[in-house]
MINU-409424 format. One record per atom (N, C-alpha, C, O): residue in one letter; x, z, y. Coordinates in steps of 0.02 Angstrom, whole numbers, plus 50000, padded with zeros to 5 digits. Layout:
AXZY...
// end
This chain:
M473584908249500M474124904949533M474394909149591M474994909449602A473944912249629A474154916249685A474524922549662A474984924949696V474324925149604V474654931049577V475374929349557V475824933449566G475474923549530G476144921349511G476614920749570G477194922549566K476344918149626K476754917449686K476944924349714K477514925349736R476464928949713R476614935649738R477114939149693R477554942749716L477054938149628L477504941249580L478214938549588L478694942349586T478284931949597T478944929149605T479254931049673T479864931149680G478844932549721G479094934949786G479304942249783G479744944349820A478994946249740A479134953349736A479724954849689A480044960049697L479864950449642L480414951749595L481094952449629L481464957049612P481284948049675P481934949049708P481964955649747P482484958949749L481414957549779L481394963849815L481474969749768L481834974549783A481134969549711A481194974949663A481894975249633A482174980649624G482184969549618G482864969349591G483364972149641G483814975849622A483294970249705A483754972849756A483674980349764A484164983949775S483054982749760S482934990049767S483244993849709S483544999149719V483174991249648V483474994549590V484244994549596V484564999549580A484524989049618A485254988649626A485494993549679A486004996749670A485134994149735A485324998849788A485285006049763A485715010049779M484775007649725M484715014449699M485265015949649M485525021549647A485445011149608A485995012149560A486655013249596A487045017549576L486795009249647L487415010149685L487435016749722L487965019849727A486855018949747A486835025449781A486955031049730A487295035949746G486695030449670G486815035449619G487545035749599G487825041149589V487865029949593V488575029749576V488995032949632V489475036549618A488805031749695A489165034749751A489105042349751A489595045849762V488505044849739V488405052149737V488795055149679V489105060449687F488785051949622F489165054449564F489915054649580F490255059549563A490175049349612A490885049049627A491095054549676A491625057449669V490675055849725V490835060949775V490805067849743V491225072149757N490325069049700N490265075649668N490825077049620N490995082849609H491125071949591H491665072949542H492345071049570H492805069349532A492425071349635A493055069449666A493595074649654A494185072949656G493415080849640G493915085949623G494215089349683G494755092149678C493885089249739C494145092449799C493625097449824C493065095449841S493815103749827S493335108749849S493315109449925S492815111649953D493855107649959D493895108250031D493835101350062D494285097250056S493275099950095S493175093250123S493535092350189S493615086650211G493755097650221G494125097150283G493665096250342G493065095150334Q493945096750402Q493555095750462Q494015092950517Q494615094050516Y493705089450563Y494085086650619Y494045091450678Y493495093650697V494615093050707V494655097650763V494985094050821V495495090750812T494705094850881T494985091850941T495345097150982T495055102250998H495965095850998H496345100351042H496835096251083H497175091851057D496865097651146D497315094251193D497205086651193D497685082851201G496595084451183G496445077351183G496645073651120G496635067551119V496825077351067V497035074351004V496555076650949V496395082550945V496335072050907V495915073850851V496355074650789V496765070350774E496265080350755E496685081950697E496255083950638E495765087550646L496425081650578L496085083550518L496395090050492L496985090350478V495975095250487V496205101750464V495895103050396V495285102350388G496305105050348G496055106250281G496035099750241G496395095050257S495645099550190S495515093950145S496045093650090S496515097550090C495945089150044C496405088349987C496925082950001C497265080749956L496985080950063L497465075750081L498155078750083L498285083650118N498615075750046N499305077950044N499715073450089N499785067450073P499995075950144P500375071650189P500985068350156P501205063150178A501255071350104A501835068450070A501655061950034A502095057850021E501015061050017E500805055049981E500635049250028E500515043750004L500625050550093L500455045250140L501065041050156L501625043450155P500955034650172P501525030550192P501765032750261P501375035350301P502405031750276P502655033850341P502365029550397P502185023750386A502305032450455A502055028850513A502575023650534A503175024850529P502345017850557P502825012750578P503215015050640P502935018250684A503845013450641A504265015350698A504105010750757A503995004750748D504095013650816D503975009650875D504605005650892D505145008550901P504554999050895P505144995250912P505324996450985P504894996451029K505964997350998K506184998551066K506264991751101K506544987051072P506014991251162P506064984751196P506794983251213P507184987651231V506974976951207V507644974751223V507674973551298V507294969551325K508134976951330K508204976151403K508694970451417K509264970451395R508444965651455R508854959951474R508914959851550R508454961951585P509464957551576P509514957151649P509024952051676P508884946951645A508784953551735A508304948951766A508654942551787A509224942651811E508324937051777E508594930551798E508184928151858E507574928751858P508514925551908P508134923251967P507704917251948P507904912851910A507124917251976A506674911651963A506844905852010A507024906952068S506794899951985S506904894152028S506404888852008S506144888851952N506264884452053N505824878852037N506164872452061N506714872652088Q505844866952052Q506154860552069Q506174859352144Q506544854952166V505804863152183V505784862052255V506384865452289V506644862852338D506604871152264D507154874752293D507814870952283D507934868352229P508214870552335P508864867352325P509314871852283P509334877952293V509684868952237V510124872752193V510764874452230V510984880252226N511064869652264N511684870852303N511544869152376N511534863352394P511424874052417P511264872452487P511844869952527P511764868352586
// end
């Protein structure tokens, strides 16, 4: 009876370990067959990090969103209910 309890407790652990090893194998296979010989490197200059090299084609990337320009409105004087409107 005690052996059965230990076996049922170990089966989920063994199954999770096999699944993790299979997923790790698939990840290694995918990286090895990615088809890119230059992995690139990150270089910092003037406080900016830039990716140099790699198989990334900038023409295939979506354009950066345009910064919306703030709408300038004239300032309106603040008033509250205590201030007289017409003195």
